[in-house]
Structure formats: C-alpha cells, structure tokens
C-alpha positions as CSV (number, residue, x, y, z in Angstrom):
1,M,20.1,-4.4,14.0
2,T,22.7,-1.5,13.9
3,P,21.5,1.3,11.7
4,K,23.4,1.8,8.6
5,V,24.5,5.1,6.8
6,L,25.0,5.6,3.1
7,F,27.2,8.3,1.7
8,V,27.0,9.1,-2.1
9,D,29.6,11.4,-3.8
10,D,31.3,11.5,-7.1
11,D,34.8,11.9,-5.4
12,P,36.2,8.6,-4.3
13,N,38.7,10.5,-2.0
14,I,35.8,12.3,0.0
15,L,34.0,8.8,0.3
16,A,37.4,7.3,1.7
17,A,37.5,10.2,4.3
18,Y,34.0,9.5,5.5
19,Q,35.0,5.9,6.0
20,R,38.0,6.8,8.1
21,Q,36.3,9.4,10.2
22,L,33.2,7.7,11.0
23,R,33.7,3.9,10.8
24,K,34.3,3.5,14.7
25,Q,30.9,5.2,15.1
26,Y,28.6,4.0,12.3
27,L,28.1,1.3,9.8
28,I,29.2,3.1,6.9
29,D,28.5,2.3,3.1
30,T,29.7,4.4,0.2
31,A,28.5,4.7,-3.5
32,L,30.2,6.7,-6.2
33,A,27.5,9.0,-7.7
34,G,23.7,8.6,-8.0
35,E,23.2,5.5,-10.1
36,R,25.4,3.4,-7.8
37,G,23.8,4.9,-4.8
38,L,20.4,3.6,-6.1
39,E,21.8,0.3,-6.6
40,A,23.0,0.4,-3.0
41,V,19.6,1.4,-1.6
42,A,18.0,-1.4,-3.6
43,K,20.5,-4.2,-2.8
44,A,22.1,-3.3,0.5
45,G,19.5,-1.4,2.3
46,P,17.7,-0.5,4.4
47,Y,19.6,2.5,5.4
48,A,18.7,4.7,8.3
49,V,20.5,7.8,6.9
50,I,21.4,8.6,3.3
51,V,23.9,11.5,2.7
52,S,24.3,12.8,-0.8
53,D,26.6,15.4,-2.5
54,L,24.8,17.9,-4.7
55,K,26.9,18.2,-7.7
56,M,27.3,14.9,-9.3
57,P,27.5,13.9,-13.1
58,G,24.4,12.4,-14.7
59,M,22.1,12.6,-11.7
60,N,22.6,15.5,-9.1
61,G,21.9,15.1,-5.4
62,I,18.4,16.5,-5.5
63,Q,17.4,14.0,-8.3
64,F,19.0,11.2,-6.4
65,L,17.4,11.9,-3.1
66,A,13.9,12.2,-4.8
67,R,14.5,8.8,-6.1
68,V,15.5,7.6,-2.7
69,R,12.3,9.1,-1.3
70,E,10.2,6.8,-3.6
71,M,12.4,3.7,-3.1
72,A,13.0,4.0,0.7
73,P,10.5,6.5,2.2
74,D,11.7,5.7,5.7
75,A,15.4,6.5,5.2
76,V,16.4,9.9,6.6
77,R,17.8,12.0,3.7
78,M,20.6,14.7,4.1
79,M,22.4,17.0,1.6
80,L,26.0,17.7,2.0
81,T,27.4,20.2,-0.5
82,G,29.7,23.2,-1.2
83,F,27.1,25.1,-3.1
84,A,25.0,26.5,-0.3
85,E,22.7,28.6,-2.4
86,L,19.2,29.4,-1.1
87,Q,17.3,28.2,-4.0
88,T,19.3,24.9,-4.0
89,A,18.3,24.4,-0.3
90,I,14.6,25.0,-1.1
91,D,14.8,22.6,-4.0
92,A,16.4,20.0,-2.0
93,V,13.9,20.3,1.0
94,N,10.8,20.3,-1.5
95,E,11.9,17.6,-3.8
96,G,14.0,15.3,-1.7
97,N,12.2,16.1,1.7
98,I,15.7,16.8,3.2
99,F,16.1,16.4,6.9
100,R,19.5,18.3,7.1
101,F,21.2,20.5,4.6
102,L,24.9,20.6,5.5
103,T,27.7,22.6,3.8
104,K,31.3,21.6,2.9
105,P,33.7,21.5,4.7
106,C,31.8,20.0,7.3
107,P,33.5,19.5,10.8
108,P,33.5,16.0,12.0
109,E,31.6,16.8,15.2
110,I,28.8,18.6,13.3
111,L,28.4,15.7,10.8
112,S,28.4,13.3,13.7
113,K,25.5,15.2,15.4
114,A,23.6,15.5,12.2
115,L,23.9,11.7,11.7
116,D,22.8,10.9,15.3
117,S,19.8,13.2,14.9
118,G,19.0,11.4,11.5
119,I,19.3,7.9,13.1
120,E,17.0,9.0,16.1
121,Q,14.5,10.3,13.4
122,Y,14.7,7.1,11.5
123,R,14.0,5.0,14.7
124,L,11.0,7.2,15.5
125,I,9.6,6.8,12.0
126,T,10.1,3.0,11.9
127,A,8.6,2.5,15.6
128,E,5.5,4.7,14.6
129,R,5.1,2.7,11.5
130,E,5.4,-0.7,13.3
131,L,3.0,0.5,15.8
132,L,0.5,1.6,13.3
133,E,0.9,-1.8,11.4
134,K,0.4,-3.8,14.5
135,T,-2.7,-1.6,15.5
136,L,-3.9,-2.1,11.9
137,R,-3.5,-5.8,11.9
138,G,-5.0,-6.1,15.4
139,S,-8.1,-4.0,14.3
140,I,-8.6,-6.1,11.3
141,K,-8.2,-9.4,13.2
142,V,-10.9,-8.2,15.9
143,L,-13.3,-7.2,13.1
144,T,-13.1,-10.5,11.3
145,Q,-13.3,-12.5,14.4
146,I,-16.4,-10.6,15.5
147,L,-18.0,-11.4,12.0
148,S,-17.0,-15.2,12.4
149,L,-18.8,-15.3,15.8
150,L,-21.9,-13.4,15.0
151,N,-22.5,-14.5,11.4
152,P,-20.5,-17.5,10.2
153,E,-22.1,-17.4,6.8
154,A,-20.9,-13.8,6.3
155,F,-17.5,-14.8,7.5
156,G,-17.5,-17.7,5.2
157,R,-18.4,-15.6,2.2
158,A,-15.7,-13.1,3.2
159,S,-13.2,-15.8,3.2
160,R,-14.2,-17.2,-0.2
161,I,-14.0,-13.9,-1.9
162,S,-10.8,-13.1,-0.2
163,R,-9.3,-16.1,-1.7
164,Y,-10.8,-15.2,-5.2
165,T,-9.6,-11.5,-4.9
166,R,-6.2,-12.5,-3.9
167,E,-5.9,-15.1,-6.9
168,I,-7.3,-12.5,-9.3
169,G,-4.9,-9.9,-8.2
170,L,-2.0,-12.2,-8.6
171,V,-3.1,-13.1,-12.1
172,M,-3.4,-9.3,-12.8
173,K,0.0,-8.7,-11.3
174,T,-1.2,-5.9,-9.1
175,R,0.7,-4.6,-6.2
176,E,-2.5,-4.2,-4.3
177,I,-3.0,-7.7,-3.0
178,W,-3.0,-6.7,0.7
179,Q,-5.8,-4.1,-0.1
180,L,-7.7,-6.7,-2.1
181,E,-7.7,-9.4,0.5
182,T,-8.4,-6.9,3.4
183,A,-11.3,-5.2,1.6
184,A,-12.7,-8.6,0.8
185,M,-12.4,-9.8,4.3
186,L,-14.0,-6.7,5.7
187,S,-16.7,-6.2,2.9
188,Q,-19.2,-8.3,4.8
189,I,-19.2,-6.5,8.2
190,G,-22.1,-4.4,7.3
191,F,-24.3,-7.6,7.0
192,I,-24.2,-7.9,10.9
193,L,-27.0,-5.4,10.9
194,L,-29.3,-7.2,8.4
195,P,-32.1,-9.5,9.7
196,E,-31.3,-13.2,9.6
197,E,-34.1,-14.0,7.2
198,A,-32.7,-11.4,4.8
199,L,-29.2,-12.8,5.1
200,K,-30.4,-16.4,4.2
201,K,-32.2,-15.0,1.2
202,I,-28.9,-13.2,0.0
203,Y,-26.8,-16.3,0.4
204,H,-29.2,-18.4,-1.4
205,G,-29.8,-16.0,-4.1
206,Q,-33.5,-15.6,-3.3
207,Q,-35.7,-12.6,-3.9
208,L,-35.6,-9.8,-1.5
209,S,-38.5,-7.6,-0.5
210,S,-38.2,-3.9,-1.2
211,E,-37.3,-3.1,2.3
212,E,-34.6,-5.8,2.5
213,T,-33.1,-4.6,-0.9
214,Q,-32.9,-1.1,0.6
215,L,-31.0,-2.5,3.7
216,L,-28.7,-4.5,1.3
217,D,-27.9,-1.5,-0.6
218,M,-26.8,0.3,2.6
219,H,-24.4,-2.3,3.9
220,P,-21.2,-1.1,1.9
221,F,-21.6,2.4,3.2
222,I,-22.2,1.1,6.9
223,T,-18.9,-0.9,6.6
224,A,-17.0,1.9,4.9
225,D,-18.2,4.4,7.7
226,L,-16.8,2.1,10.3
227,L,-13.5,1.6,8.6
228,K,-12.9,5.4,8.1
229,N,-12.3,5.7,11.9
230,I,-9.3,3.3,11.6
231,P,-6.0,5.0,10.5
232,R,-4.6,3.8,7.1
233,L,-8.0,1.9,6.1
234,E,-9.3,5.0,4.2
235,S,-8.4,3.4,0.8
236,I,-10.0,0.1,2.0
237,A,-13.2,1.9,3.0
238,R,-13.4,3.6,-0.5
239,I,-13.0,0.1,-2.1
240,I,-15.7,-1.3,0.0
241,S,-18.2,1.6,-0.7
242,Y,-17.8,1.0,-4.4
243,Q,-18.1,-2.8,-4.2
244,E,-21.5,-2.8,-5.9
245,K,-20.5,-0.2,-8.6
246,H,-21.0,-1.3,-12.2
247,F,-18.0,-0.7,-14.6
248,D,-20.2,1.6,-16.9
249,G,-20.9,3.9,-13.8
250,S,-24.4,2.4,-13.0
251,G,-25.2,0.8,-9.7
252,I,-24.4,2.2,-6.2
253,P,-23.3,4.7,-5.2
254,V,-25.0,6.9,-7.7
255,D,-22.3,9.3,-8.8
256,D,-20.2,10.0,-11.9
257,V,-17.3,7.6,-11.1
258,R,-17.0,5.0,-14.0
259,R,-14.5,2.6,-15.5
260,E,-11.0,2.9,-14.4
261,E,-12.0,5.7,-12.0
262,I,-13.5,3.0,-9.8
263,P,-10.8,1.6,-7.5
264,L,-9.3,-1.6,-8.8
265,G,-10.1,-3.3,-5.5
266,A,-13.8,-2.5,-5.9
267,R,-13.8,-3.8,-9.5
268,V,-12.1,-7.0,-8.4
269,L,-14.5,-7.3,-5.4
270,K,-17.6,-6.7,-7.6
271,V,-16.7,-9.8,-9.9
272,A,-15.7,-12.1,-6.8
273,L,-19.0,-11.2,-4.9
274,D,-21.3,-11.8,-7.9
275,F,-19.4,-15.0,-8.9
276,D,-19.8,-16.3,-5.2
277,T,-23.5,-15.4,-5.4
278,L,-24.0,-17.5,-8.4
279,L,-22.1,-20.5,-7.0
280,T,-24.0,-20.3,-3.7
281,A,-27.3,-20.3,-5.6
282,G,-26.3,-23.6,-7.2
283,D,-24.5,-22.8,-10.5
284,S,-21.3,-24.4,-11.5
285,K,-18.2,-22.4,-12.1
286,S,-18.4,-23.3,-15.9
287,K,-22.0,-21.8,-16.0
288,A,-21.3,-18.8,-13.7
289,I,-18.6,-17.2,-15.8
290,P,-20.8,-17.0,-19.1
291,Q,-23.6,-15.5,-16.9
292,L,-21.3,-12.8,-15.7
293,K,-20.1,-12.0,-19.2
294,Q,-23.8,-11.5,-20.4
295,R,-24.2,-8.6,-17.9
296,T,-23.2,-5.8,-20.3
297,G,-21.3,-2.9,-18.6
298,W,-21.3,-4.6,-15.1
299,Y,-17.8,-5.6,-14.8
300,D,-14.1,-4.8,-15.9
301,P,-13.3,-7.1,-18.8
302,S,-9.8,-7.5,-17.6
303,V,-10.9,-8.7,-14.1
304,L,-13.3,-11.2,-15.8
305,T,-10.3,-12.5,-17.9
306,A,-8.3,-12.9,-14.7
307,L,-11.2,-14.8,-13.0
308,E,-11.2,-17.2,-15.9
309,A,-7.7,-18.0,-15.4
310,V,-8.2,-18.5,-11.7
311,V,-11.0,-21.0,-12.3
312,W,-8.9,-22.9,-14.7
313,I,-6.0,-23.1,-12.0
314,E,-8.6,-24.2,-9.4
315,G,-9.5,-27.1,-11.8
316,K,-6.3,-28.5,-10.7
317,F,-7.7,-29.6,-7.3
318,Q,-9.1,-32.8,-6.1
319,V,-12.2,-33.2,-3.7
320,R,-11.1,-35.3,-0.6
321,V,-12.8,-36.6,2.5
322,I,-10.6,-36.6,5.5
323,P,-10.8,-36.8,9.2
324,L,-10.1,-33.7,11.2
325,R,-6.6,-35.0,12.3
326,D,-5.5,-34.7,8.6
327,L,-6.7,-31.2,8.0
328,Q,-3.7,-29.1,6.8
329,D,-3.1,-25.4,6.1
330,N,-4.0,-24.2,2.5
331,M,-6.7,-26.9,2.0
332,I,-10.0,-25.3,1.0
333,L,-13.3,-26.4,2.7
334,D,-15.5,-27.7,0.1
335,D,-18.4,-27.9,2.5
336,G,-19.4,-26.3,5.8
337,V,-18.1,-27.7,9.1
338,F,-20.8,-28.3,11.8
339,T,-20.8,-29.3,15.4
340,T,-22.5,-32.5,16.2
341,G,-25.5,-30.3,17.3
342,G,-25.7,-28.8,13.9
343,T,-24.1,-25.4,14.6
344,L,-22.1,-23.9,11.6
345,L,-18.6,-23.4,12.6
346,I,-16.7,-22.9,9.4
347,A,-18.6,-22.0,6.2
348,K,-17.6,-23.7,2.9
349,G,-15.0,-22.1,0.7
350,Q,-12.6,-21.0,3.5
351,E,-8.9,-21.6,3.1
352,V,-7.6,-23.5,6.1
353,N,-5.0,-21.9,8.4
354,Q,-3.6,-22.5,11.9
355,L,-6.4,-20.5,13.6
356,I,-9.1,-22.4,11.9
357,R,-7.4,-25.8,12.8
358,K,-7.1,-24.8,16.3
359,R,-10.6,-23.7,16.5
360,L,-12.0,-26.9,15.1
361,H,-9.8,-29.0,17.4
362,N,-11.1,-27.1,20.4
363,F,-14.8,-27.6,19.4
364,A,-13.9,-31.2,18.6
365,E,-12.8,-31.8,22.3
366,I,-15.4,-29.8,23.9
367,E,-18.7,-30.3,21.8
368,G,-17.7,-32.6,19.0
369,I,-17.8,-31.8,15.2
370,K,-19.2,-33.8,12.3
371,E,-16.6,-35.8,10.5
372,P,-15.3,-36.6,8.0
373,L,-14.5,-33.2,6.4
374,Q,-14.6,-32.6,2.6
375,V,-11.8,-30.4,1.3
376,L,-10.3,-29.3,-1.9
377,V,-6.5,-30.2,-2.2
378,P,-4.1,-28.9,-5.0
379,L,-3.1,-31.9,-7.0
380,F,0.5,-31.0,-7.0
381,Q,0.6,-31.0,-3.1
382,V,-1.2,-34.4,-2.6
383,P,0.9,-37.4,-1.8
384,S,-0.5,-40.8,-2.2
385,S,-1.7,-41.5,1.3
386,R,-4.6,-42.5,3.5
387,F,-6.8,-39.8,1.9
388,K,-9.9,-41.0,0.3
389,V,-10.5,-39.5,-3.2
390,K,-14.2,-38.5,-3.6
391,T,-14.2,-36.8,-7.0
392,P,-11.3,-36.1,-9.2
393,I,-11.7,-32.6,-11.0
394,F,-8.7,-32.5,-13.4
395,G,-9.2,-29.3,-15.5
396,N,-12.9,-29.2,-14.5
397,F,-14.6,-25.9,-13.8
398,S,-17.6,-27.4,-12.0
C-alpha cells in the first residue's frame, strides 16, 4: 500500500498549493483546521505522515498533533509554521512528539526530503511493530502448545477460563479483551512444575497437603517470571501474578494492592478460575454463582455480575452428540476427547477451532479416537440436521 500524507492548515490556498506541488510524488489528503484533521485521521487513515500548521482557530497545531499521537501513534508528525519560536518548538516536540519542525515558507525540495524521511520512519516503526507482534503471537502459541502436550488438563482449564474471561470482558465492554484471553491461556503454565498427584487434586477440588498448597501458591509467580522475559508481555505477567488476589486485598501476593488497584484482568481471572474449580468439582452453574457470592470480599462485584450474564447467555446452548466429521469451529466440547487407548487429547470446555479439528482428525487416522463427541452448540446457529439432540438446556444454568 502506498503511504499517505495528510496536510492540515486553516488556509485553503496553502492546502491547494501542497496538492499541486506534491501530488505527483505522494498520495496527499488535506483537512481544513484541526477538527477536520481529526476526522480525516479517524475515517481516512492510516497516514504515514501528518503535517500540521501551528496557528489554527479552535485547536492549534500542538493540540492537534497531541490528539493525533493518541489516535494514530504510528503516524509520523511534523509541524510547519511561520512562528519559529524556541518555546513553540519545545512544546511541539514534548506534547506532540514531533519528528520534524519546519518553517514557512518551506522550499519544495526541503519539504520533499522531510516527507521522504517521515515515510521511511513510518515504515521502520510499522515493520518493527509487525515483527514484535509476530514474535509475540509465536511465543504465545509455542507456550500454549507445550502446555497442551505436557498437561492436557491444564490446557483444557486454560481454554475454558479463556472463553469465560473473553465473554466477561465483552459484557463489561472492556478494551482489554486480548489481554484477558492471553492471561487466561497462559495462567496455567506454572502447573507444569507441579506433581501429577497434586494436579489431579486441584482439578477435582480435593484437599491439598501443606506442601502441595505451598507449590500451588507459587505457580502464578513462576508463570509471571517466565513471561517477563518476553517483550510486551509485562502487563500479562502482572495480571497472572495477581490472579489469586482477593478484591479486598487479602490473598496472594501479600501486599497493599486492593480493589481497583488490582489489574482488571486479574480480577476477571480470579472469578473465572474459581468458577471453573466449582464446576469441575461437580457443582452446576446455578449453584456455583451463589457460592462465589458468599465469599465476602473475594471478588469484584461488577465481574460477578458480568459472569451471571455470561451464564445466562450460555443457557442458550444445546448439548449434542455428533461424529467427528460433523465437528465445527465455535462448538464447545462438553466432555473430554480421548484416544481409543484412553489418552486425553482435548479437555472438556474447549472451544473448537481449526487447530483442534486438525489435531483430532490426525489422531483419528493414526490411533483412533472415541466417538461420538459431546458438544455445546449455540441454538441460533443450529440447523435441523443429522445431529442427535441429547439434552436441551433452554435458559438453563446447569
């Protein structure tokens, strides 16, 4: 995609001059003053370079570029003005993070060189961000795949709580959905270091010995320490380190952090983890939520309210028994999937995706898996077909 340049000025004649001088070299958009400039950034972006005049009515260039920095942080910002005061330049750099500060009248060749430098800077920024994102996604994928191979039960739990944290986040209309899901998927990595006997007790809600309890308390910090070494996962690591913290400040870690000071992701994760523990121990959803509410001071009330809404929505599913060939994305496994030899492949509660389907088909060809499969299917997505309905659960929390 050819990079675009936006010029913002309150003089239409100057904007027209930019178009005439530069349209053969660049894709040029113009906006008359700051408010229209912000509209252009929101609707017509992304822009590689944004050049603004300083003196404009209503919103000056420094204010405009400061807003642009929030809306489009990758865009390279430049100031072009006839008021070349030192303090103005300092304010422009500090508040708008200006890449170039140019003075009027600016010869076309100097302006072109500045734009070329800005576009190159934009390419460097976006390439670095893309590389980091790919590295990050790859690191997360490797960690979750290792967990699925070494401990299918832990991976299954991570998948279940990932779904709950995502749905709770959507109900709460938070912008941190990616953080919530990622923290949930990675929250169980520390369990790799726990003995198998302790893991079985944990996943079935059984009493732990004092030594096992101590190991359990350590697992969030083990995971957090691992994640701190991966760029851009620092916030995820902090969420995981606080996943067992109570809303009133009790619990672990033992510190003064409490209530809204606890990361939102950790507050959501705590509810999802404890809810899943109750379900795994055999409680129905309709019984689990009141039990959570009885634990005074443990949970953020707004998160519990969101969980109730999620459970109500999940009541709009049907339990169905299907052959492997009919397994589709977005179905939820209502029971574990085992090989014919009895090895657990995919734990209960995971949302089906392309990777899971491919894995199951591979095992079916090589070793064989136990069929049929029991799944939850959203009622509004289910056509009348060859599926066998096992239990309708309209509006039912159980």
